[in-house]
C-alpha positions as CSV (number, residue, x, y, z in Angstrom):
1,X,123.3,85.1,37.7
2,X,126.0,87.2,39.3
3,X,129.6,86.1,39.9
4,X,130.7,86.4,43.5
5,X,134.0,85.7,45.2
6,X,133.9,84.1,48.7
7,X,136.9,83.7,51.0
8,X,137.1,80.5,53.1
9,X,139.2,80.1,56.2
10,X,139.5,77.6,59.1
11,X,142.0,76.9,61.8
12,X,140.0,74.4,64.0
13,X,138.6,70.9,63.8
14,X,140.6,69.6,60.9
15,X,140.7,72.8,58.7
16,X,141.1,70.8,55.4
17,X,137.9,68.9,56.1
18,X,136.1,72.1,57.1
19,X,137.1,73.8,53.8
20,X,136.0,70.7,51.8
21,X,132.7,70.7,53.5
22,X,132.3,74.4,52.9
23,X,133.1,74.0,49.2
24,X,130.4,71.3,48.9
25,X,127.9,73.6,50.8
26,X,128.6,76.5,48.5
27,X,127.8,74.3,45.5
28,X,124.6,73.2,47.2
29,X,123.3,76.7,47.9
30,X,119.9,77.5,46.2
31,X,120.2,79.4,42.9
32,X,124.0,79.1,43.1
33,X,126.6,77.1,41.2
34,X,130.3,76.7,42.2
35,X,132.5,77.8,39.3
36,X,136.0,77.6,40.7
37,X,137.9,77.1,43.9
38,X,141.5,78.0,44.5
39,X,144.2,76.0,46.1
40,X,144.3,76.0,49.9
41,X,147.0,78.3,51.4
42,X,148.4,78.1,54.9
43,X,149.0,81.3,56.8
44,X,149.6,82.5,60.3
45,X,146.5,83.5,62.3
46,X,145.7,87.1,62.5
47,X,144.1,87.7,65.9
48,X,144.4,87.5,69.6
49,X,146.5,85.0,71.5
50,X,148.3,82.0,70.1
51,X,146.2,80.2,67.5
52,X,146.9,77.4,65.0
53,X,147.7,78.4,61.4
54,X,144.8,78.9,59.0
55,X,144.0,77.2,55.8
56,X,142.5,79.7,53.4
57,X,141.0,79.6,49.9
58,X,138.7,81.6,47.6
59,X,135.7,80.3,45.7
60,X,133.9,81.8,42.7
61,X,130.2,81.2,42.5
62,X,127.5,82.2,40.1
63,X,124.4,83.1,42.1
64,X,120.9,84.3,41.7
65,X,120.8,85.3,45.3
66,X,120.9,89.0,46.2
67,X,124.0,90.0,48.2
68,X,122.3,89.9,51.6
69,X,120.6,86.6,50.8
70,X,124.1,85.2,49.9
71,X,125.5,86.6,53.1
72,X,122.7,84.9,55.1
73,X,123.4,81.6,53.4
74,X,127.1,81.9,54.1
75,X,126.5,82.5,57.7
76,X,124.2,79.5,57.9
77,X,126.9,77.3,56.4
78,X,129.3,78.7,59.1
79,X,126.8,77.9,61.9
80,X,126.1,74.4,60.4
81,X,129.9,73.7,60.7
82,X,130.1,74.8,64.3
83,X,131.1,78.5,64.0
84,X,130.6,80.4,67.2
85,X,131.0,84.1,67.1
86,X,132.3,84.9,70.5
87,X,135.8,86.5,69.9
88,X,136.7,88.8,67.1
89,X,139.4,87.3,65.0
90,X,139.6,84.3,67.3
91,X,140.0,80.8,66.2
92,X,137.1,79.3,64.2
93,X,135.9,76.2,62.5
94,X,134.9,78.2,59.4
95,X,134.9,81.7,58.2
96,X,133.2,82.6,55.0
97,X,133.5,86.2,53.8
98,X,131.7,87.7,50.8
99,X,134.6,89.5,49.0
100,X,133.1,90.7,45.7
101,X,129.6,90.5,44.2
102,X,129.7,91.3,40.5
103,X,130.6,95.0,40.2
104,X,128.5,96.0,43.2
105,X,129.5,98.3,46.0
106,X,127.5,97.8,49.1
107,X,127.7,99.8,52.3
108,X,125.1,98.8,54.9
109,X,125.2,98.0,58.6
110,X,125.0,94.3,57.6
111,X,127.3,94.1,54.7
112,X,130.2,95.9,53.0
113,X,131.3,94.9,49.5
114,X,134.1,94.8,48.5
115,X,135.1,93.2,51.8
116,X,136.6,96.0,53.9
117,X,139.9,94.2,54.6
118,X,140.3,92.6,51.2
119,X,143.2,94.9,50.3
120,X,145.4,94.0,53.3
121,X,145.0,90.2,53.3
122,X,147.5,88.3,51.4
123,X,145.7,85.0,52.3
124,X,142.8,86.3,50.2
125,X,144.5,88.2,47.4
126,X,146.7,85.4,46.2
127,X,144.0,82.7,46.0
128,X,141.8,85.4,44.4
129,X,144.3,85.9,41.7
130,X,144.7,82.2,41.2
131,X,141.1,81.8,40.2
132,X,140.3,85.2,38.7
133,X,143.5,85.8,36.7
134,X,145.5,89.0,36.8
135,X,142.9,91.0,34.9
136,X,140.5,91.3,37.8
137,X,139.5,94.9,38.7
138,X,137.6,95.8,41.8
139,X,134.4,97.9,41.5
140,X,136.3,101.1,42.4
141,X,138.6,100.6,39.4
142,X,141.6,99.2,41.4
143,X,143.4,96.4,39.6
144,X,144.0,93.2,41.7
145,X,147.7,93.3,40.5
146,X,148.1,96.7,42.1
147,X,146.9,95.3,45.4
148,X,149.3,92.4,45.2
149,X,152.2,94.8,44.8
150,X,151.4,96.3,48.2
151,X,150.7,93.0,49.9
152,X,153.6,90.5,49.6
153,X,153.0,86.8,50.2
154,X,155.3,86.7,53.3
155,X,154.4,83.6,55.3
156,X,151.8,82.4,52.8
157,X,152.3,78.9,51.5
158,X,150.2,77.0,48.9
159,X,149.4,73.5,50.1
160,X,148.6,70.3,48.4
161,X,145.2,70.0,50.1
162,X,142.5,69.3,47.5
163,X,139.3,71.2,48.1
164,X,137.2,69.7,45.3
165,X,136.6,66.0,44.8
166,X,138.6,64.3,42.1
167,X,136.3,63.5,39.2
168,X,135.7,59.8,38.5
169,X,137.9,58.3,35.8
170,X,136.0,57.2,32.7
171,X,136.5,53.7,31.6
């Protein structure tokens, strides 16, 4: 099993519900187990035109899927939740990005790991730190804490949205 980090984002069709459904879908992927999920963070949309704010989070999964298999599974979850890829950085029901896959570096036409814009996205870096801790080091040797120093959390707000179901109370 390989540990992989997945970014989740939504700004359409009740984003908090989209993210909850996505977390459940990640946990249901074949040969994959959801390990952790961050808090949900609100941020302004990055992209064309006026868009609603995004809710963002990061999940950690343990997976037996190869990187491209995991990417294919993530894209299927997006489609199942109504994602239409018609405008780059446009509004969307769900965006799932494979950020890190173990210590792998992948550069193919289909997939780049670490995610190519990971370093510039505060809405990914802060939830990533929340679930990984401050010791995380990218495959190229860059410490997550160094990236955070160059990417302040301006306009980023942690929300009270729960992305995992509350476990039942034992009686």
